[in-house]
MILO-396000 format. One record per atom (N, C-alpha, C): atom name; x, y, z. Coordinates in nm, 4 decimals. Layout:
! MILO-396000
[site CA; [X; Y; Z]];
...
//
This chain:
! MILO-396000
[site N; [0.0810; -0.1147; 0.0012]];
[site CA; [0.0037; -0.0065; -0.0028]];
[site C; [0.0893; 0.1246; 0.0024]];
[site N; [0.0657; 0.2107; -0.0930]];
[site CA; [0.1424; 0.3342; -0.1077]];
[site C; [0.0723; 0.4520; -0.0308]];
[site N; [0.1484; 0.5592; -0.0266]];
[site CA; [0.0853; 0.6825; 0.0394]];
[site C; [-0.0312; 0.7281; -0.0408]];
[site N; [-0.0256; 0.7294; -0.1741]];
[site CA; [-0.1334; 0.7718; -0.2510]];
[site C; [-0.2538; 0.6881; -0.2363]];
[site N; [-0.2335; 0.5585; -0.2299]];
[site CA; [-0.3473; 0.4610; -0.2050]];
[site C; [-0.4137; 0.4898; -0.0736]];
[site N; [-0.3340; 0.5101; 0.0256]];
[site CA; [-0.3903; 0.5360; 0.1587]];
[site C; [-0.4778; 0.6621; 0.1744]];
[site N; [-0.4362; 0.7684; 0.1070]];
[site CA; [-0.5117; 0.8957; 0.1169]];
[site C; [-0.6042; 0.9148; -0.0045]];
[site N; [-0.6165; 0.8220; -0.0949]];
[site CA; [-0.7088; 0.8422; -0.2068]];
[site C; [-0.8572; 0.8540; -0.1615]];
[site N; [-0.9036; 0.9684; -0.1979]];
[site CA; [-1.0464; 0.9960; -0.1622]];
[site C; [-1.0793; 1.0435; -0.0171]];
[site N; [-0.9723; 1.0601; 0.0568]];
[site CA; [-0.9964; 1.1041; 0.1917]];
[site C; [-0.9600; 1.2454; 0.2120]];
[site N; [-0.8981; 1.3101; 0.1290]];
[site CA; [-0.8519; 1.4444; 0.1506]];
[site C; [-0.9726; 1.5311; 0.1537]];
[site N; [-0.9858; 1.6106; 0.2694]];
[site CA; [-1.0947; 1.7081; 0.2872]];
[site C; [-1.2195; 1.6495; 0.3429]];
[site N; [-1.2341; 1.5127; 0.3589]];
[site CA; [-1.3596; 1.4562; 0.4097]];
[site C; [-1.3506; 1.4395; 0.5544]];
[site N; [-1.2421; 1.4380; 0.6236]];
[site CA; [-1.2364; 1.4088; 0.7729]];
[site C; [-1.1947; 1.5322; 0.8459]];
[site N; [-1.1852; 1.6522; 0.7749]];
[site CA; [-1.1506; 1.7695; 0.8451]];
[site C; [-1.2633; 1.8394; 0.9103]];
[site N; [-1.2491; 1.8833; 1.0344]];
[site CA; [-1.3606; 1.9236; 1.1145]];
[site C; [-1.4203; 2.0714; 1.0604]];
[site N; [-1.3337; 2.1568; 1.0254]];
[site CA; [-1.3774; 2.2961; 0.9978]];
[site C; [-1.3712; 2.3277; 0.8486]];
[site N; [-1.3407; 2.2429; 0.7660]];
[site CA; [-1.3320; 2.2740; 0.6258]];
[site C; [-1.4417; 2.1867; 0.5496]];
[site N; [-1.4824; 2.2365; 0.4399]];
[site CA; [-1.5768; 2.1710; 0.3556]];
[site C; [-1.5138; 2.0612; 0.2852]];
[site N; [-1.5899; 1.9575; 0.2670]];
[site CA; [-1.5373; 1.8363; 0.1880]];
[site C; [-1.5131; 1.8820; 0.0461]];
[site N; [-1.4348; 1.8061; -0.0270]];
[site CA; [-1.4021; 1.8327; -0.1648]];
[site C; [-1.5251; 1.8259; -0.2516]];
[site N; [-1.5467; 1.9310; -0.3391]];
[site CA; [-1.6674; 1.9279; -0.4140]];
[site C; [-1.7843; 2.0021; -0.3660]];
[site N; [-1.7726; 2.0442; -0.2367]];
[site CA; [-1.8876; 2.1233; -0.1799]];
[site C; [-1.8509; 2.2771; -0.1864]];
[site N; [-1.9426; 2.3492; -0.2401]];
[site CA; [-1.9257; 2.4954; -0.2441]];
[site C; [-1.9510; 2.5617; -0.1111]];
[site N; [-1.8746; 2.6570; -0.0719]];
[site CA; [-1.8840; 2.7248; 0.0514]];
[site C; [-2.0075; 2.8103; 0.0600]];
[site N; [-2.0650; 2.8577; -0.0491]];
[site CA; [-2.1809; 2.9358; -0.0498]];
[site C; [-2.3155; 2.8588; -0.0199]];
[site N; [-2.3002; 2.7295; -0.0398]];
[site CA; [-2.4148; 2.6456; -0.0138]];
[site C; [-2.4348; 2.6068; 0.1387]];
[site N; [-2.3296; 2.6472; 0.2041]];
[site CA; [-2.3272; 2.6121; 0.3481]];
[site C; [-2.4350; 2.6883; 0.4258]];
[site N; [-2.4448; 2.8188; 0.4057]];
[site CA; [-2.5378; 2.9049; 0.4853]];
[site C; [-2.6690; 2.9227; 0.4148]];
[site N; [-2.7776; 2.9670; 0.4886]];
[site CA; [-2.8973; 2.9925; 0.4264]];
[site C; [-2.8915; 3.1227; 0.3445]];
[site N; [-2.8121; 3.2242; 0.3829]];
[site CA; [-2.8014; 3.3500; 0.3188]];
[site C; [-2.6500; 3.3807; 0.2923]];
[site N; [-2.6034; 3.3245; 0.1889]];
[site CA; [-2.4555; 3.3462; 0.1679]];
[site C; [-2.4079; 3.4940; 0.1469]];
[site N; [-2.4982; 3.5851; 0.1016]];
[site CA; [-2.4618; 3.7175; 0.0763]];
[site C; [-2.4576; 3.8118; 0.1976]];
[site N; [-2.5155; 3.7575; 0.3053]];
[site CA; [-2.5285; 3.8435; 0.4305]];
[site C; [-2.4074; 3.8220; 0.5122]];
[site N; [-2.3283; 3.9280; 0.5222]];
[site CA; [-2.2045; 3.9135; 0.6127]];
[site C; [-2.2324; 3.9903; 0.7470]];
[site N; [-2.3252; 4.0836; 0.7501]];
[site CA; [-2.3674; 4.1533; 0.8762]];
[site C; [-2.5025; 4.1010; 0.9125]];
[site N; [-2.5116; 4.0644; 1.0417]];
[site CA; [-2.6474; 4.0107; 1.0826]];
[site C; [-2.7494; 4.1189; 1.0847]];
[site N; [-2.8728; 4.0874; 1.0561]];
[site CA; [-2.9798; 4.1947; 1.0358]];
[site C; [-2.9962; 4.2852; 1.1498]];
[site N; [-2.9742; 4.2288; 1.2758]];
[site CA; [-2.9865; 4.3208; 1.3939]];
[site C; [-2.8756; 4.4213; 1.4038]];
[site N; [-2.7617; 4.4028; 1.3428]];
[site CA; [-2.6531; 4.5011; 1.3372]];
[site C; [-2.6454; 4.5903; 1.2187]];
[site N; [-2.7417; 4.5787; 1.1275]];
[site CA; [-2.7355; 4.6633; 1.0148]];
[site C; [-2.7895; 4.8035; 1.0475]];
[site N; [-2.7360; 4.8951; 0.9705]];
[site CA; [-2.7802; 5.0330; 0.9913]];
[site C; [-2.9308; 5.0601; 0.9439]];
[site N; [-3.0017; 5.1280; 1.0318]];
[site CA; [-3.1374; 5.1681; 0.9920]];
[site C; [-3.1356; 5.3040; 0.9370]];
[site N; [-3.1595; 5.3271; 0.8157]];
[site CA; [-3.1498; 5.4575; 0.7533]];
[site C; [-3.2804; 5.5349; 0.7786]];
[site N; [-3.2623; 5.6609; 0.8106]];
[site CA; [-3.3853; 5.7403; 0.8521]];
[site C; [-3.4511; 5.8084; 0.7289]];
[site N; [-3.3741; 5.8211; 0.6213]];
[site CA; [-3.4237; 5.8865; 0.5081]];
[site C; [-3.5006; 5.7896; 0.4162]];
[site N; [-3.6329; 5.8247; 0.3836]];
[site CA; [-3.7080; 5.7317; 0.3080]];
[site C; [-3.6553; 5.7113; 0.1638]];
[site N; [-3.5936; 5.8101; 0.1016]];
[site CA; [-3.5480; 5.8032; -0.0317]];
[site C; [-3.4236; 5.6980; -0.0355]];
[site N; [-3.3416; 5.7079; 0.0740]];
[site CA; [-3.2267; 5.6119; 0.0742]];
[site C; [-3.2805; 5.4680; 0.0892]];
[site N; [-3.3758; 5.4529; 0.1780]];
[site CA; [-3.4417; 5.3164; 0.2021]];
[site C; [-3.5049; 5.2575; 0.0754]];
[site N; [-3.5710; 5.3504; 0.0010]];
[site CA; [-3.6441; 5.2956; -0.1209]];
[site C; [-3.5388; 5.2688; -0.2279]];
[site N; [-3.4288; 5.3430; -0.2382]];
[site CA; [-3.3261; 5.2998; -0.3362]];
[site C; [-3.2533; 5.1734; -0.2986]];
[site N; [-3.2448; 5.1382; -0.1754]];
[site CA; [-3.1774; 5.0196; -0.1389]];
[site C; [-3.2571; 4.8944; -0.1798]];
[site N; [-3.3846; 4.9053; -0.1992]];
[site CA; [-3.4701; 4.7989; -0.2478]];
[site C; [-3.4819; 4.7868; -0.4025]];
[site N; [-3.4257; 4.8853; -0.4660]];
[site CA; [-3.4421; 4.8857; -0.6233]];
[site C; [-3.3023; 4.8647; -0.6825]];
[site N; [-3.3093; 4.8064; -0.8103]];
[site CA; [-3.1887; 4.7876; -0.8765]];
[site C; [-3.1194; 4.9194; -0.9203]];
[site N; [-3.2079; 5.0255; -0.9561]];
[site CA; [-3.1568; 5.1478; -0.9915]];
[site C; [-3.2683; 5.2498; -0.9716]];
[site N; [-3.2187; 5.3906; -0.9707]];
[site CA; [-3.3190; 5.4910; -0.9580]];
[site C; [-3.2559; 5.6201; -0.9296]];
[site N; [-3.3303; 5.7247; -0.9218]];
[site CA; [-3.2810; 5.8608; -0.9034]];
[site C; [-3.3837; 5.9456; -0.8247]];
[site N; [-3.3425; 6.0209; -0.7247]];
[site CA; [-3.4269; 6.1121; -0.6526]];
[site C; [-3.3592; 6.2448; -0.6409]];
[site N; [-3.4325; 6.3584; -0.6444]];
[site CA; [-3.3782; 6.4947; -0.6169]];
[site C; [-3.3873; 6.5104; -0.4629]];
[site N; [-3.2962; 6.5824; -0.4130]];
[site CA; [-3.2946; 6.6174; -0.2689]];
[site C; [-3.3101; 6.7656; -0.2408]];
[site N; [-3.3811; 6.7970; -0.1376]];
[site CA; [-3.3953; 6.9334; -0.0933]];
[site C; [-3.2891; 6.9630; 0.0169]];
[site N; [-3.2849; 7.0800; 0.0669]];
[site CA; [-3.1822; 7.1164; 0.1589]];
[site C; [-3.1896; 7.0377; 0.2917]];
[site N; [-3.3044; 7.0076; 0.3361]];
[site CA; [-3.3339; 6.9463; 0.4648]];
[site C; [-3.2902; 6.7921; 0.4457]];
[site N; [-3.3340; 6.7250; 0.3433]];
[site CA; [-3.2934; 6.5917; 0.3140]];
[site C; [-3.1475; 6.5713; 0.3047]];
[site N; [-3.0782; 6.6582; 0.2273]];
[site CA; [-2.9326; 6.6619; 0.2150]];
[site C; [-2.8623; 6.6756; 0.3465]];
[site N; [-2.9126; 6.7690; 0.4295]];
[site CA; [-2.8562; 6.7804; 0.5655]];
[site C; [-2.8720; 6.6565; 0.6468]];
[site N; [-2.9851; 6.5948; 0.6420]];
[site CA; [-3.0160; 6.4679; 0.7124]];
[site C; [-2.9103; 6.3541; 0.6645]];
[site N; [-2.9009; 6.3466; 0.5384]];
[site CA; [-2.8036; 6.2374; 0.4852]];
[site C; [-2.6627; 6.2677; 0.5161]];
[site N; [-2.6203; 6.4024; 0.5129]];
[site CA; [-2.4840; 6.4371; 0.5523]];
[site C; [-2.4596; 6.3915; 0.7048]];
[site N; [-2.5534; 6.4231; 0.7856]];
[site CA; [-2.5439; 6.3859; 0.9201]];
[site C; [-2.5319; 6.2327; 0.9493]];
[site N; [-2.6167; 6.1590; 0.8784]];
[site CA; [-2.6183; 6.0242; 0.8941]];
[site C; [-2.5013; 5.9509; 0.8443]];
[site N; [-2.4433; 5.9890; 0.7328]];
[site CA; [-2.3278; 5.9272; 0.6771]];
[site C; [-2.1918; 6.0006; 0.6995]];
[site N; [-2.1996; 6.1044; 0.7738]];
[site CA; [-2.0825; 6.1886; 0.8177]];
[site C; [-1.9890; 6.2295; 0.6979]];
[site N; [-2.0522; 6.3217; 0.6184]];
[site CA; [-1.9709; 6.3751; 0.5103]];
[site C; [-2.0241; 6.5152; 0.4777]];
[site N; [-1.9487; 6.5928; 0.4039]];
[site CA; [-2.0007; 6.7246; 0.3638]];
[site C; [-2.0105; 6.7246; 0.2068]];
[site N; [-2.1266; 6.7693; 0.1663]];
[site CA; [-2.1574; 6.7634; 0.0236]];
[site C; [-2.0675; 6.8641; -0.0565]];
[site N; [-2.0225; 6.8128; -0.1630]];
[site CA; [-1.9407; 6.8918; -0.2608]];
[site C; [-1.9941; 6.8722; -0.3949]];
[site N; [-2.0248; 6.9918; -0.4696]];
[site CA; [-2.0791; 6.9771; -0.5969]];
[site C; [-1.9860; 6.9019; -0.6931]];
[site N; [-1.8574; 6.9175; -0.6799]];
[site CA; [-1.7603; 6.8621; -0.7782]];
[site C; [-1.7294; 6.7157; -0.7643]];
[site N; [-1.7471; 6.6653; -0.6375]];
[site CA; [-1.7194; 6.5266; -0.6154]];
[site C; [-1.8423; 6.4510; -0.5749]];
[site N; [-1.8802; 6.3392; -0.6397]];
[site CA; [-1.9870; 6.2515; -0.5969]];
[site C; [-1.9433; 6.1773; -0.4742]];
[site N; [-2.0402; 6.1520; -0.3943]];
[site CA; [-2.0010; 6.0739; -0.2656]];
[site C; [-2.0891; 5.9533; -0.2487]];
[site N; [-2.0171; 5.8356; -0.2424]];
[site CA; [-2.0939; 5.7079; -0.2201]];
[site C; [-2.1284; 5.6933; -0.0765]];
[site N; [-2.2440; 5.6421; -0.0496]];
[site CA; [-2.2923; 5.6296; 0.0865]];
[site C; [-2.2584; 5.4910; 0.1347]];
[site N; [-2.1398; 5.4731; 0.1926]];
[site CA; [-2.1075; 5.3452; 0.2539]];
[site C; [-2.0906; 5.2394; 0.1435]];
[site N; [-2.1417; 5.1217; 0.1759]];
[site CA; [-2.1497; 5.0084; 0.0820]];
[site C; [-2.2885; 4.9814; 0.0305]];
[site N; [-2.3667; 5.0853; 0.0324]];
[site CA; [-2.5122; 5.0806; -0.0123]];
[site C; [-2.5285; 5.0734; -0.1658]];
[site N; [-2.4296; 5.1276; -0.2341]];
[site CA; [-2.4484; 5.1474; -0.3800]];
[site C; [-2.5086; 5.2674; -0.4183]];
[site N; [-2.5507; 5.3515; -0.3196]];
[site CA; [-2.6268; 5.4706; -0.3440]];
[site C; [-2.5139; 5.5855; -0.3493]];
[site N; [-2.5358; 5.6845; -0.4402]];
[site CA; [-2.4415; 5.8041; -0.4553]];
[site C; [-2.5106; 5.9335; -0.4446]];
[site N; [-2.4468; 6.0277; -0.3763]];
[site CA; [-2.5059; 6.1602; -0.3771]];
[site C; [-2.4197; 6.2454; -0.4677]];
[site N; [-2.4750; 6.3110; -0.5693]];
[site CA; [-2.4019; 6.4051; -0.6588]];
[site C; [-2.4853; 6.5122; -0.7046]];
[site N; [-2.4235; 6.6047; -0.7658]];
[site CA; [-2.4890; 6.7244; -0.8097]];
[site C; [-2.5216; 6.7074; -0.9599]];
[site N; [-2.6534; 6.7321; -0.9965]];
[site CA; [-2.6974; 6.7205; -1.1368]];
[site C; [-2.7070; 6.8610; -1.1942]];
[site N; [-2.6232; 6.8824; -1.2967]];
[site CA; [-2.6146; 7.0211; -1.3543]];
[site C; [-2.7445; 7.0546; -1.4367]];
[site N; [-2.8093; 6.9559; -1.4802]];
[site CA; [-2.9335; 6.9810; -1.5631]];
[site C; [-3.0533; 7.0215; -1.4647]];
[site N; [-3.0672; 6.9580; -1.3513]];
[site CA; [-3.1635; 6.9910; -1.2554]];
[site C; [-3.1174; 7.1028; -1.1707]];
[site N; [-2.9906; 7.1226; -1.1599]];
[site CA; [-2.9255; 7.2204; -1.0743]];
[site C; [-2.9615; 7.1906; -0.9203]];
[site N; [-2.9580; 7.0682; -0.8921]];
[site CA; [-2.9922; 7.0277; -0.7579]];
[site C; [-2.9089; 6.8967; -0.7175]];
[site N; [-2.8902; 6.8707; -0.5929]];
[site CA; [-2.8362; 6.7404; -0.5547]];
[site C; [-2.9211; 6.6320; -0.5760]];
[site N; [-2.8707; 6.5179; -0.6209]];
[site CA; [-2.9601; 6.4012; -0.6480]];
[site C; [-2.8972; 6.2794; -0.5762]];
[site N; [-2.9833; 6.1819; -0.5419]];
[site CA; [-2.9541; 6.0565; -0.4846]];
[site C; [-2.9725; 5.9592; -0.5956]];
[site N; [-2.8651; 5.8781; -0.6278]];
[site CA; [-2.8729; 5.7932; -0.7475]];
[site C; [-2.8140; 5.6572; -0.7133]];
[site N; [-2.8790; 5.5618; -0.7782]];
[site CA; [-2.8208; 5.4200; -0.7655]];
[site C; [-2.8120; 5.3594; -0.9064]];
//
């Protein structure tokens, strides 16, 4: 009996914390895309931010009060020249020269 014969078919099957060979890691959990538990996720106060999170794309204009609320929540200062991404939400605050207003876009 050689070394290869002894370990043939056993690699990865008897390890305690690793997946067996041929099993995908994403099939292990119920929700493979969730890295942060639901109870620890940020609850956004702005309704426009919340509605954009549930959509694949969209665009909303912001008034001064809404912009101030978003600036306070995400800790940034709005600049017309630089778009600002809001964390890892995929939502971006930028200035639209056609509307001449700040917009929230995904």
